[in-house]
C-alpha positions in Angstrom: -13.1 -6.6 10.4 -10.7 -6.2 7.5 -8.3 -3.3 7.2 -6.2 -1.8 4.3 -2.7 -0.9 5.3 -1.3 1.0 2.5 2.3 2.2 2.1 2.8 5.6 0.5 5.9 6.7 -1.6 6.7 10.2 -3.0 6.2 10.4 -6.7 9.9 10.5 -7.2 10.6 7.4 -5.2 13.5 5.4 -6.7 13.4 1.8 -5.4 16.9 1.2 -6.5 18.3 4.0 -4.4 16.1 3.5 -1.4 15.4 -0.2 -1.0 18.4 -2.5 0.4 18.8 -5.9 1.6 17.9 -4.8 5.3 14.5 -3.3 4.1 13.7 -6.4 2.2 14.5 -8.7 5.2 12.5 -6.4 7.6 9.3 -6.5 5.1 9.8 -10.4 4.8 10.0 -10.8 8.6 6.8 -8.6 9.0 5.1 -10.7 6.4 6.1 -13.9 8.3 4.8 -12.4 11.5 1.6 -11.4 9.9 1.0 -14.9 8.6 2.0 -16.6 11.8 -0.6 -14.3 13.6 -3.2 -15.2 11.1 -4.0 -11.6 10.3 -2.8 -11.3 6.7 -5.4 -11.9 4.1 -3.5 -10.5 1.0 -0.4 -8.5 0.3 0.8 -6.8 -3.0 3.3 -4.2 -4.3 2.5 -1.9 -7.0 4.4 -0.5 -9.9 5.2 3.1 -10.0 2.2 5.6 -10.4 3.7 6.9 -13.5 2.8 3.5 -15.2 -0.9 3.8 -13.9 -3.9 4.3 -16.1 -7.1 6.1 -15.2 -10.6 5.4 -16.4 -13.3 8.0 -16.1 -17.0 7.8 -16.9 -18.2 10.7 -19.2 -21.5 12.2 -19.2 -22.5 10.6 -22.5 -21.9 7.1 -21.1 -18.5 6.7 -22.7 -15.2 6.4 -20.7 -11.9 8.0 -21.2 -8.4 6.5 -20.3 -5.7 8.6 -19.6 -2.0 8.0 -18.4 -1.0 8.4 -14.8 -2.9 8.1 -11.5 -6.4 9.4 -11.0 -5.3 11.9 -8.4 -2.8 14.7 -8.8 -0.6 14.2 -5.6 2.9 14.1 -4.4 2.6 10.5 -3.1 1.0 7.4 -4.2 0.2 4.0 -2.9 3.2 1.7 -3.5 2.0 -1.4 -1.8 -0.6 -2.7 0.7 -1.7 -5.5 3.0 -5.3 -6.5 3.7 -5.4 -7.7 7.2 -8.1 -9.4 9.4 -8.0 -7.5 12.7 -10.0 -7.4 15.9 -10.2 -3.7 15.5 -8.5 -0.5 14.6 -6.1 -0.5 17.4 -4.7 -4.0 16.2 -4.7 -2.8 12.7 -2.6 0.3 13.8 -0.2 -2.0 15.6 0.6 -3.7 12.4 0.7 -0.5 10.5 3.4 0.8 13.0 5.6 -2.3 12.1 4.8 -1.8 8.4 5.9 2.0 8.6 9.2 0.9 10.3 9.8 -2.2 7.8 8.9 -0.1 4.7 10.5 3.2 5.8 7.6 5.0 4.5 4.2 6.5 5.7 1.3 4.1 6.1 -2.4 4.6 5.9 -5.0 2.4 7.7 -8.6 2.2 6.6 -11.3 -0.2 7.4 -13.4 -2.0 4.7 -17.2 -1.7 4.5 
């Protein structure tokens, strides 16, 4: 089973003020641990939500592109892992480590 482990940051998150060498080392160590355990399928960090574009389908079949994320929220997805895990309990164990390493809330969702 594959799981999305997504890191959430507040909209006003400033990486230059929040991320230091210790955090980078912790995330690198977690990535190494995931690779060694054979669970990491893919990992990626995202640019700030302010740089996002949203595409909506209109009733006439056209599309509309707007600046910013689709949802109006106070947090956004900042990065994620796709993991191959035996079940939700294992995915949650990795998510606990991710929350500590990233110093941020983490969401876990199973893929269909």
